BALOBA-1460 file (C-alpha; in Angstrom, 3 decimals):
// residues 267
<rec num="1" residu="m" x="-4.603" y="49.547" z="-83.621"/>
<rec num="2" residu="n" x="-6.160" y="50.328" z="-80.379"/>
<rec num="3" residu="g" x="-7.935" y="47.226" z="-77.886"/>
<rec num="4" residu="l" x="-5.527" y="44.970" z="-80.409"/>
<rec num="5" residu="v" x="-3.518" y="42.789" z="-78.116"/>
<rec num="6" residu="v" x="-0.286" y="40.936" z="-79.346"/>
<rec num="7" residu="g" x="1.643" y="37.932" z="-76.712"/>
<rec num="8" residu="v" x="5.336" y="37.873" z="-76.859"/>
<rec num="9" residu="r" x="6.774" y="34.241" z="-75.371"/>
<rec num="10" residu="g" x="10.173" y="35.321" z="-74.237"/>
<rec num="11" residu="g" x="11.007" y="38.971" z="-72.956"/>
<rec num="12" residu="g" x="15.262" y="38.701" z="-74.404"/>
<rec num="13" residu="d" x="16.192" y="41.377" z="-76.761"/>
<rec num="14" residu="l" x="14.768" y="39.887" z="-80.130"/>
<rec num="15" residu="g" x="11.555" y="39.783" z="-78.541"/>
<rec num="16" residu="s" x="11.714" y="42.997" z="-76.767"/>
<rec num="17" residu="g" x="12.677" y="44.578" z="-80.215"/>
<rec num="18" residu="a" x="9.545" y="43.347" z="-81.617"/>
<rec num="19" residu="a" x="7.430" y="44.334" z="-78.447"/>
<rec num="20" residu="l" x="9.112" y="47.411" z="-78.919"/>
<rec num="21" residu="r" x="7.746" y="47.926" z="-82.462"/>
<rec num="22" residu="l" x="4.472" y="46.699" z="-81.784"/>
<rec num="23" residu="w" x="3.400" y="48.827" z="-79.372"/>
<rec num="24" residu="r" x="5.305" y="51.820" z="-80.962"/>
<rec num="25" residu="s" x="2.953" y="50.858" z="-83.589"/>
<rec num="26" residu="g" x="-0.428" y="51.075" z="-81.060"/>
<rec num="27" residu="f" x="-0.665" y="47.574" z="-80.355"/>
<rec num="28" residu="q" x="-1.272" y="46.802" z="-76.542"/>
<rec num="29" residu="v" x="1.516" y="44.150" z="-75.823"/>
<rec num="30" residu="f" x="2.151" y="41.766" z="-73.134"/>
<rec num="31" residu="i" x="5.220" y="39.208" z="-72.792"/>
<rec num="32" residu="l" x="5.235" y="36.034" z="-70.867"/>
<rec num="33" residu="e" x="8.504" y="34.978" z="-68.668"/>
<rec num="34" residu="i" x="10.084" y="32.027" z="-66.912"/>
<rec num="35" residu="e" x="10.893" y="32.081" z="-63.595"/>
<rec num="36" residu="r" x="13.878" y="33.221" z="-63.490"/>
<rec num="37" residu="p" x="14.821" y="34.581" z="-67.185"/>
<rec num="38" residu="i" x="18.276" y="34.986" z="-68.175"/>
<rec num="39" residu="a" x="19.111" y="37.780" z="-70.411"/>
<rec num="40" residu="v" x="22.494" y="38.985" z="-71.389"/>
<rec num="41" residu="r" x="21.461" y="42.718" z="-72.933"/>
<rec num="42" residu="r" x="19.717" y="43.375" z="-70.074"/>
<rec num="43" residu="t" x="19.489" y="47.108" z="-70.833"/>
<rec num="44" residu="v" x="17.216" y="46.175" z="-73.575"/>
<rec num="45" residu="a" x="15.166" y="43.070" z="-72.323"/>
<rec num="46" residu="l" x="12.016" y="43.206" z="-70.510"/>
<rec num="47" residu="s" x="12.634" y="39.991" z="-69.079"/>
<rec num="48" residu="e" x="14.588" y="42.153" z="-66.564"/>
<rec num="49" residu="a" x="10.433" y="43.504" z="-65.131"/>
<rec num="50" residu="v" x="10.620" y="39.871" z="-63.538"/>
<rec num="51" residu="f" x="13.401" y="40.686" z="-61.174"/>
<rec num="52" residu="d" x="12.757" y="44.747" z="-60.845"/>
<rec num="53" residu="r" x="8.951" y="44.725" z="-61.622"/>
<rec num="54" residu="s" x="9.506" y="47.662" z="-63.896"/>
<rec num="55" residu="v" x="11.936" y="48.517" z="-66.801"/>
<rec num="56" residu="v" x="12.046" y="50.954" z="-69.386"/>
<rec num="57" residu="v" x="13.697" y="50.099" z="-72.697"/>
<rec num="58" residu="e" x="14.330" y="52.792" z="-74.411"/>
<rec num="59" residu="e" x="10.763" y="54.563" z="-74.450"/>
<rec num="60" residu="m" x="8.592" y="51.892" z="-73.791"/>
<rec num="61" residu="r" x="7.970" y="50.680" z="-69.959"/>
<rec num="62" residu="g" x="7.510" y="46.931" z="-69.352"/>
<rec num="63" residu="t" x="5.741" y="46.418" z="-66.125"/>
<rec num="64" residu="l" x="5.454" y="43.291" z="-63.971"/>
<rec num="65" residu="a" x="1.809" y="41.949" z="-63.427"/>
<rec num="66" residu="s" x="0.626" y="39.417" z="-60.525"/>
<rec num="67" residu="n" x="-2.207" y="38.283" z="-62.663"/>
<rec num="68" residu="t" x="-4.213" y="38.311" z="-66.349"/>
<rec num="69" residu="a" x="-6.667" y="40.866" z="-64.484"/>
<rec num="70" residu="h" x="-3.185" y="42.949" z="-63.495"/>
<rec num="71" residu="a" x="-1.639" y="42.464" z="-67.322"/>
<rec num="72" residu="r" x="-5.082" y="44.060" z="-68.861"/>
<rec num="73" residu="e" x="-4.918" y="46.908" z="-66.566"/>
<rec num="74" residu="i" x="-1.269" y="47.607" z="-67.286"/>
<rec num="75" residu="m" x="-2.055" y="47.363" z="-71.097"/>
<rec num="76" residu="r" x="-4.623" y="49.531" z="-71.000"/>
<rec num="77" residu="s" x="-2.971" y="52.426" z="-68.899"/>
<rec num="78" residu="g" x="-0.239" y="51.975" z="-72.064"/>
<rec num="79" residu="d" x="2.765" y="49.561" z="-70.603"/>
<rec num="80" residu="v" x="3.691" y="46.548" z="-71.671"/>
<rec num="81" residu="a" x="2.660" y="43.751" z="-69.133"/>
<rec num="82" residu="v" x="5.402" y="41.032" z="-68.201"/>
<rec num="83" residu="l" x="4.071" y="37.993" z="-66.688"/>
<rec num="84" residu="v" x="5.867" y="34.814" z="-65.259"/>
<rec num="85" residu="d" x="3.896" y="32.039" z="-67.631"/>
<rec num="86" residu="r" x="6.045" y="29.316" z="-68.140"/>
<rec num="87" residu="n" x="3.319" y="27.262" z="-70.012"/>
<rec num="88" residu="a" x="1.692" y="30.215" z="-71.645"/>
<rec num="89" residu="s" x="-1.858" y="29.525" z="-69.385"/>
<rec num="90" residu="s" x="-2.655" y="32.737" z="-69.278"/>
<rec num="91" residu="l" x="-3.481" y="32.802" z="-73.327"/>
<rec num="92" residu="v" x="-6.453" y="31.437" z="-72.318"/>
<rec num="93" residu="d" x="-7.742" y="34.839" z="-70.705"/>
<rec num="94" residu="l" x="-5.980" y="37.345" z="-72.561"/>
<rec num="95" residu="r" x="-6.777" y="36.110" z="-76.208"/>
<rec num="96" residu="p" x="-4.008" y="37.896" z="-78.072"/>
<rec num="97" residu="q" x="-4.792" y="38.467" z="-81.962"/>
<rec num="98" residu="a" x="-1.441" y="37.252" z="-82.435"/>
<rec num="99" residu="l" x="1.144" y="35.371" z="-80.134"/>
<rec num="100" residu="v" x="5.269" y="35.474" z="-81.092"/>
<rec num="101" residu="d" x="7.533" y="32.883" z="-79.931"/>
<rec num="102" residu="a" x="10.617" y="34.667" z="-78.797"/>
<rec num="103" residu="i" x="12.147" y="31.912" z="-76.422"/>
<rec num="104" residu="l" x="15.143" y="31.668" z="-79.425"/>
<rec num="105" residu="a" x="15.795" y="27.990" z="-78.255"/>
<rec num="106" residu="k" x="16.747" y="26.734" z="-81.484"/>
<rec num="107" residu="r" x="13.295" y="24.283" z="-81.171"/>
<rec num="108" residu="n" x="9.984" y="24.684" z="-80.715"/>
<rec num="109" residu="t" x="9.441" y="24.375" z="-76.745"/>
<rec num="110" residu="g" x="5.884" y="24.379" z="-77.043"/>
<rec num="111" residu="t" x="4.262" y="26.941" z="-78.833"/>
<rec num="112" residu="t" x="1.081" y="25.485" z="-81.186"/>
<rec num="113" residu="r" x="-0.989" y="27.638" z="-84.227"/>
<rec num="114" residu="d" x="-4.121" y="27.278" z="-81.988"/>
<rec num="115" residu="m" x="-2.793" y="29.504" z="-79.066"/>
<rec num="116" residu="a" x="-3.594" y="32.594" z="-81.182"/>
<rec num="117" residu="r" x="-4.837" y="33.494" z="-85.006"/>
<rec num="118" residu="l" x="-1.890" y="34.119" z="-85.720"/>
<rec num="119" residu="v" x="0.711" y="32.116" z="-84.312"/>
<rec num="120" residu="v" x="4.694" y="33.608" z="-85.480"/>
<rec num="121" residu="g" x="8.105" y="31.732" z="-84.582"/>
<rec num="122" residu="l" x="11.872" y="33.380" z="-84.298"/>
<rec num="123" residu="g" x="14.534" y="31.697" z="-85.947"/>
<rec num="124" residu="p" x="15.159" y="27.972" z="-86.454"/>
<rec num="125" residu="g" x="13.028" y="25.246" z="-84.865"/>
<rec num="126" residu="f" x="9.799" y="26.168" z="-86.371"/>
<rec num="127" residu="t" x="7.617" y="24.986" z="-90.019"/>
<rec num="128" residu="a" x="5.644" y="28.162" z="-91.141"/>
<rec num="129" residu="g" x="2.035" y="26.533" z="-92.123"/>
<rec num="130" residu="s" x="2.873" y="23.380" z="-89.520"/>
<rec num="131" residu="d" x="3.543" y="24.246" z="-86.348"/>
<rec num="132" residu="v" x="3.427" y="27.972" z="-86.402"/>
<rec num="133" residu="d" x="1.868" y="29.777" z="-89.242"/>
<rec num="134" residu="a" x="5.101" y="32.308" z="-89.897"/>
<rec num="135" residu="v" x="8.571" y="32.451" z="-89.341"/>
<rec num="136" residu="v" x="10.788" y="35.287" z="-88.932"/>
<rec num="137" residu="e" x="14.499" y="35.014" z="-90.042"/>
<rec num="138" residu="t" x="17.165" y="35.470" z="-87.422"/>
<rec num="139" residu="r" x="20.133" y="34.971" z="-89.265"/>
<rec num="140" residu="r" x="22.163" y="37.937" z="-90.329"/>
<rec num="141" residu="g" x="22.299" y="38.326" z="-94.371"/>
<rec num="142" residu="p" x="20.027" y="39.122" z="-96.960"/>
<rec num="143" residu="w" x="17.515" y="37.422" z="-94.853"/>
<rec num="144" residu="l" x="17.255" y="38.918" z="-92.129"/>
<rec num="145" residu="g" x="13.576" y="39.806" z="-90.753"/>
<rec num="146" residu="r" x="12.000" y="38.141" z="-93.919"/>
<rec num="147" residu="v" x="8.755" y="36.500" z="-93.447"/>
<rec num="148" residu="y" x="8.245" y="32.658" z="-94.355"/>
<rec num="149" residu="w" x="4.828" y="31.397" z="-94.731"/>
<rec num="150" residu="t" x="6.014" y="27.830" z="-95.569"/>
<rec num="151" residu="g" x="9.212" y="26.228" z="-94.407"/>
<rec num="152" residu="m" x="11.345" y="26.706" z="-91.935"/>
<rec num="153" residu="a" x="14.351" y="29.675" z="-91.294"/>
<rec num="154" residu="e" x="17.705" y="29.174" z="-91.826"/>
<rec num="155" residu="a" x="19.512" y="26.645" z="-89.414"/>
<rec num="156" residu="d" x="21.484" y="28.116" z="-86.666"/>
<rec num="157" residu="t" x="25.485" y="28.292" z="-87.448"/>
<rec num="158" residu="g" x="26.346" y="29.400" z="-83.614"/>
<rec num="159" residu="e" x="28.552" y="31.734" z="-85.153"/>
<rec num="160" residu="p" x="27.573" y="35.500" z="-84.242"/>
<rec num="161" residu="g" x="27.598" y="38.027" z="-87.445"/>
<rec num="162" residu="e" x="30.482" y="40.498" z="-87.183"/>
<rec num="163" residu="v" x="30.581" y="43.618" z="-86.092"/>
<rec num="164" residu="q" x="34.553" y="45.398" z="-86.937"/>
<rec num="165" residu="g" x="35.656" y="42.586" z="-87.876"/>
<rec num="166" residu="r" x="34.881" y="40.560" z="-83.995"/>
<rec num="167" residu="g" x="32.654" y="37.449" z="-84.222"/>
<rec num="168" residu="a" x="32.595" y="34.864" z="-82.234"/>
<rec num="169" residu="s" x="35.193" y="36.607" z="-79.995"/>
<rec num="170" residu="r" x="32.633" y="38.910" z="-79.335"/>
<rec num="171" residu="v" x="30.588" y="36.408" z="-77.341"/>
<rec num="172" residu="l" x="31.431" y="35.395" z="-73.462"/>
<rec num="173" residu="r" x="30.260" y="31.717" z="-72.571"/>
<rec num="174" residu="a" x="30.334" y="30.094" z="-68.984"/>
<rec num="175" residu="p" x="33.332" y="28.328" z="-68.448"/>
<rec num="176" residu="v" x="31.596" y="25.627" z="-66.685"/>
<rec num="177" residu="d" x="28.458" y="24.959" z="-64.304"/>
<rec num="178" residu="g" x="27.404" y="27.213" z="-61.819"/>
<rec num="179" residu="e" x="26.515" y="30.288" z="-60.295"/>
<rec num="180" residu="l" x="27.732" y="33.696" z="-62.252"/>
<rec num="181" residu="t" x="29.467" y="36.506" z="-60.374"/>
<rec num="182" residu="a" x="29.539" y="39.757" z="-62.065"/>
<rec num="183" residu="r" x="32.962" y="41.576" z="-61.831"/>
<rec num="184" residu="g" x="31.710" y="44.425" z="-64.174"/>
<rec num="185" residu="a" x="28.796" y="46.058" z="-65.311"/>
<rec num="186" residu="i" x="26.407" y="46.909" z="-68.509"/>
<rec num="187" residu="g" x="28.386" y="50.118" z="-70.186"/>
<rec num="188" residu="d" x="32.135" y="49.638" z="-69.001"/>
<rec num="189" residu="l" x="34.683" y="50.068" z="-71.045"/>
<rec num="190" residu="v" x="37.368" y="46.902" z="-70.884"/>
<rec num="191" residu="q" x="39.984" y="46.153" z="-71.733"/>
<rec num="192" residu="e" x="41.739" y="42.882" z="-73.242"/>
<rec num="193" residu="g" x="42.335" y="40.234" z="-70.506"/>
<rec num="194" residu="q" x="40.152" y="42.104" z="-67.989"/>
<rec num="195" residu="v" x="38.145" y="39.909" z="-65.547"/>
<rec num="196" residu="v" x="34.172" y="40.584" z="-66.253"/>
<rec num="197" residu="a" x="32.546" y="37.669" z="-64.625"/>
<rec num="198" residu="q" x="33.568" y="34.668" z="-62.819"/>
<rec num="199" residu="v" x="31.524" y="31.533" z="-62.996"/>
<rec num="200" residu="e" x="32.456" y="29.198" z="-59.623"/>
<rec num="201" residu="d" x="36.174" y="30.604" z="-59.205"/>
<rec num="202" residu="v" x="37.025" y="30.287" z="-63.248"/>
<rec num="203" residu="p" x="37.634" y="34.097" z="-64.188"/>
<rec num="204" residu="v" x="35.815" y="35.091" z="-67.380"/>
<rec num="205" residu="t" x="37.803" y="37.942" z="-69.331"/>
<rec num="206" residu="a" x="37.356" y="40.190" z="-72.349"/>
<rec num="207" residu="p" x="38.960" y="39.220" z="-75.421"/>
<rec num="208" residu="f" x="39.499" y="42.356" z="-76.821"/>
<rec num="209" residu="s" x="39.372" y="45.946" z="-75.262"/>
<rec num="210" residu="g" x="35.499" y="47.659" z="-76.173"/>
<rec num="211" residu="l" x="32.303" y="47.841" z="-74.737"/>
<rec num="212" residu="l" x="30.741" y="45.604" z="-72.204"/>
<rec num="213" residu="r" x="27.059" y="45.743" z="-73.687"/>
<rec num="214" residu="g" x="25.779" y="42.642" z="-72.358"/>
<rec num="215" residu="l" x="26.308" y="40.137" z="-69.474"/>
<rec num="216" residu="a" x="24.010" y="38.168" z="-67.374"/>
<rec num="217" residu="r" x="22.938" y="38.815" z="-63.848"/>
<rec num="218" residu="d" x="24.571" y="38.334" z="-61.129"/>
<rec num="219" residu="g" x="24.040" y="35.509" z="-59.233"/>
<rec num="220" residu="v" x="22.201" y="33.362" z="-61.820"/>
<rec num="221" residu="r" x="23.305" y="30.175" z="-62.531"/>
<rec num="222" residu="v" x="24.973" y="28.773" z="-66.289"/>
<rec num="223" residu="r" x="25.544" y="25.522" z="-68.324"/>
<rec num="224" residu="t" x="28.686" y="25.079" z="-69.618"/>
<rec num="225" residu="g" x="29.139" y="26.522" z="-72.837"/>
<rec num="226" residu="m" x="25.989" y="29.172" z="-72.302"/>
<rec num="227" residu="k" x="26.184" y="32.419" z="-73.770"/>
<rec num="228" residu="i" x="26.881" y="34.794" z="-70.754"/>
<rec num="229" residu="g" x="28.118" y="37.927" z="-72.209"/>
<rec num="230" residu="d" x="28.833" y="40.121" z="-74.937"/>
<rec num="231" residu="v" x="31.899" y="42.361" z="-75.901"/>
<rec num="232" residu="d" x="31.344" y="45.023" z="-78.426"/>
<rec num="233" residu="p" x="34.626" y="46.491" z="-80.309"/>
<rec num="234" residu="r" x="32.820" y="50.086" z="-80.701"/>
<rec num="235" residu="p" x="33.822" y="51.929" z="-77.409"/>
<rec num="236" residu="d" x="30.242" y="54.135" z="-77.532"/>
<rec num="237" residu="p" x="27.980" y="52.854" z="-74.052"/>
<rec num="238" residu="e" x="25.106" y="54.724" z="-76.008"/>
<rec num="239" residu="l" x="24.746" y="52.043" z="-77.704"/>
<rec num="240" residu="c" x="23.879" y="49.766" z="-74.354"/>
<rec num="241" residu="r" x="20.446" y="51.530" z="-74.003"/>
<rec num="242" residu="l" x="19.060" y="51.356" z="-77.711"/>
<rec num="243" residu="v" x="17.767" y="48.174" z="-79.350"/>
<rec num="244" residu="s" x="19.651" y="46.749" z="-81.681"/>
<rec num="245" residu="d" x="19.648" y="46.575" z="-85.824"/>
<rec num="246" residu="k" x="19.071" y="42.900" z="-85.936"/>
<rec num="247" residu="s" x="16.721" y="42.983" z="-83.285"/>
<rec num="248" residu="l" x="14.483" y="46.324" z="-85.092"/>
<rec num="249" residu="a" x="15.084" y="43.868" z="-88.725"/>
<rec num="250" residu="v" x="13.487" y="40.973" z="-86.963"/>
<rec num="251" residu="a" x="10.870" y="43.342" z="-85.347"/>
<rec num="252" residu="g" x="9.943" y="44.111" z="-89.180"/>
<rec num="253" residu="g" x="9.278" y="40.921" z="-89.977"/>
<rec num="254" residu="v" x="6.963" y="40.490" z="-86.879"/>
<rec num="255" residu="m" x="4.957" y="43.915" z="-87.857"/>
<rec num="256" residu="e" x="4.460" y="42.481" z="-91.494"/>
<rec num="257" residu="s" x="3.678" y="38.940" z="-90.716"/>
<rec num="258" residu="v" x="0.402" y="40.358" z="-88.120"/>
<rec num="259" residu="l" x="-0.599" y="43.338" z="-90.639"/>
<rec num="260" residu="t" x="-0.461" y="40.904" z="-93.243"/>
<rec num="261" residu="h" x="-2.797" y="38.554" z="-91.319"/>
<rec num="262" residu="l" x="-5.065" y="41.384" z="-90.228"/>
<rec num="263" residu="r" x="-5.690" y="43.010" z="-93.541"/>
<rec num="264" residu="q" x="-5.916" y="39.056" z="-95.310"/>
<rec num="265" residu="n" x="-8.433" y="38.238" z="-92.382"/>
<rec num="266" residu="e" x="-10.216" y="41.021" z="-90.441"/>
<rec num="267" residu="g" x="-10.480" y="43.069" z="-93.551"/>
């Protein structure tokens, strides 16, 4: 796959999981991000390169690019390039064979089929064969990671999948609009009721004892109800550095769609 380029809009955990599988398979990969991305599972999010200039997700390095020429240089060196490009204007220059929309906004925020030879949307909000070529299912269950060449993914329920009997309670949400102040760090083992963050002067507490697996970056501005953290009942800090099973399943669907397209259209 040397020389074949794939772009990913959104460098959160699912977008980074897709990038990881593509990168491991020999594709050159770049990420398009907004100016101040808000990721929860930041230890497995390439979007953090926007702030830190360079991040490592498992064995894959993401490096912030200053422009498209720099992005090509980064990809040729073997890293994933991360560009701040809200409107995806750099696609004209980078010309990827495939583009993956991993923004996960539950709606299409501006991705169109003419952006690349193959355009793939993750989760609800896209229609395969209409605004994108293919859609990959992101809802947990027997359809997770499946590729749809027509139609849509399942509607968003707003309910996360269960881990050891914990579902919606795993998610930490902003109680008010305002600036987040972290009172804990990803990887901490926390106790039920422990304050792990606050938004303005309102505390956010752990709903049960477990692992603080995700927490939005200190100082970001959030909206009421926004997901800002994640507590896992499994007390294993190693989970914080590994791309999740869900992310890898979705990434498998991305790989399937890209390889199917290449087989059918490029011999």
